N, C-alpha and C positions, 0 to 999 in steps of 0.2 A: 454516884452514891448508890450503894447496894441496899435495896429495900427488902432483900431477903424473901422473895417469893419464888425463886428458882426451884422448880420441882413441885410447886403447889399445883393443885387441880381446881379449875373453875368451870362453872356452868354460866354461860352468858346467853340470856334469852333476847330475842329480837336482834340477833347479831348479823342478819343478812344485809343491813344497811344502816346508815346514820350513826347515832351515838353508840349503839350496840356493836357495830362494825369496828368503830374506833376503840371501844373498850376492849374487845377481844384482841385486837392487834397490839394494844398497849400492854396488856397482861402477858401476851406471848413474847413480846420484846423483852420483858423482864424475866423470862425463863419459865413462865407457867404453862401448863397444858390446858387446853380449852375444849370443852364440849359446847359447840356453838349451835344454837337453835334458831329456827325461823321457818316461815312458810315457803320461801322461795329456794328450791333445791339449787338452781343455777347460781344464785347469788351467794349461797352458803359455800358452794364449791369454789367460787371465785375468791371468797374470803380465805378458805383453807389454803389455796394456792399462794396467797401472799406470805404465808408463814408455814412453809412445808414441814410436816411432821409435828407441828405444835397444836394444830387445830383439827378437831374431828367434827365434821358437819352432821347434824342430826335434825332432819325436818320435823317440826312439831307445831301443831296448831294449838294456841293457848286456850281455845274453847274446848279442847279435848282434855278434860281434867285428869282422866286416867293416864293419858300419855304424858302429861306434865308431871304427875306424881312418880312416874317411872324414870324420870331423867336422873335423879341422884344414883339409883342403882346402875344405870347405864354408864355414868361417869366412873363409878367404882369398877365396873366391869372393864372399861376401856383403859383406865389409868391406875387402878389399884387404891384410890383414895378420893376424897372430896374435901376441899378446904374453903372454897369461895363460891357464893352464888350471887350473880348480878341480875336482879329482876328488872330488866330493861323493857321488855316487850309491852306495847300498849297501843291503844287506838284513841283517836281524838276527833270523833265526828262533830262537826260544827253545825249550828242551826238554831233558830229560835226555839226556846224551850216549849212553847205552846204547840209546836209541831213535832216534838219528840214522841216517839211511840214507846210503849212498854217494852216491846221486843228489842228496840235499839238500846234502850237504857239497861236492860238486863244483860245484853251481850257486852256492853261497855263495862259493867261491873264484874262480869265473869273474867274478861280479859285483863282488866286493870287492877282488880282487887282480889278476887277469888283465886285465880291462877297463881299469882305470886305468893299468896298466903299458903296455898297447898304445896307449892314447890318448897317454900321455906320450911313447912312442917316436915315434909319427907326428907329434906336435907338435914333438918335439925335433929332427926333421930340418929343420923350418922354422926353429926357433930357433937351431940351430947355424949355419945359413947366414946369418942376420941378426945373429948374435953377441949375442943378448939374449933373455931370456925368463924367465917365472916359472911354476913348477909348484907348486901348493898342494894337498896331499893332506889330505882330511878323515879323520882316523883316529878314535880314541876312547880314553878312559882305560881301557877294557876291554883295549886292546892293551898297556897298561903293567902293569896288575895282574892281569888275568884275572877272569872272573866265572863263578860257577856257573850252570848251564843256558844259558850262552852260550859254550860251549867253542869251537865252530867260528868264531863271530863274533870272539871274543877272539884266536884264532889268526890270523884274516885281518887284523885291524887291527894285530896285532904285525908281521905281514909287511909291511904298508903302511909302518909306521914304519921298519923296516930298509931297505926299498926306497928310502924317502926319503933316508936317510943315505948309502946307497951311490951313488945317482944324483947326489946333491949333490956327492959327492967326484969322480965321473966327469965331470960337466958344468961344474964351476966354471971350468975353463979356457976354456970357451966363453961365459962371462958369463951363464950360466943358473943361477938360484937355485931350489933345490928344498927346500921346507919342508913341515912337517905341522902341523896343528892337532888337538889331542886334546881334544874337548869332553867334559864330564861331563853332568850333568842339565840338559837344556834343555826348556822348556815348548813342545813342538811337537806336531803331530798324531800323530806316532809315539809320543808319551808320553801320549796321551789317557787311557789306562787308569789312569795315575798321577795326572795333573793333575785329572781329573774325579771322583776318588774321595778325599774328604777324609781318610779313614783311611790309605789307601795313600800319599797325598801327604805326610801328616805323618811317616810312617815313612821315606819317601825323603829328605825335607828334613833329618831328624834326622842323616843321614850326612854332610851338607854343612856344614862350619864356617861358611859364609856364611849359613846358615839360609834358603836360598831356591833355587828353580830359576832358571836363566838364561833370558833372553829372546833370541829369534833374532837381533835386531839387534846383540846383543853379539858374535855371531860375525861379522857383516858388517863391523864395524870392524876386526877382526883380519885378515880376508881382504883388505880394502883396503890395510892397511899392508904385508902381505906381497906384494901385487901392485904396490906402488909403488917408485920409485927410492929411497925412504927406507930400504928394506931390502936394498939391493944388496950389503951385506957380511954379510947374514944368510943362511946356507945350511946345510942339514943339521940345522936346529933343529926342536924339537917344542914348539909353543906350547900349553901346557895351560890350558884354560879350564874350571875345575871348582869354583870357590868354595872351594878348599883341600881337596877330598876326597882327592886322592892324596897330599897333603902330611902328613896326619895319621897318627899311628901306629895 
């Protein structure tokens, strides 16, 4: 099935590993050109080598807002246009809320909320001018239900979900679609402590009606759909990929 994103240009943040890595590869496989960002130069270069000519690695720390805001112009400089932004980069420090510091919570909000907001704004200026664009925010089921010892993270992802809906309403008249994906348990490097411990994995999977963790490429397929013209009437949506975890009582 041709989803018609060949020749489109995407920015994927947090692309050096996990879900961002999979999203960048999936978009490249459909013919898109990717500006892939992350903090690890070696991992970004490894990603670029998996899809030669399709992915340009650009190291970027999401705490550096000026660098984040410069990414859309860099994409246009590299590829001549910008069509898609996948706001995937994020951090999830766990711990009892009474032990959280102002500094750690501030950093969390900068990386998970402020950075994607400012990247979307910078990209939006280009997309409004060309009257087309796709913003895809990677949230979490923690932003829907909340999780103990992940209070700050849950709050940040809840903010991302509401930002998605509000921005979708504001930019729909410009033919820009803004949607979110809320993943549940995915077998990524970030979940190594779960995946590599049989007892912990068994407990985690017990919470998932599908009785398994998801694989990263299952995220890639959804990203490609939301990046394509097939989803032009889909905006302000939250696509939950969690094996039924948030659907159960």
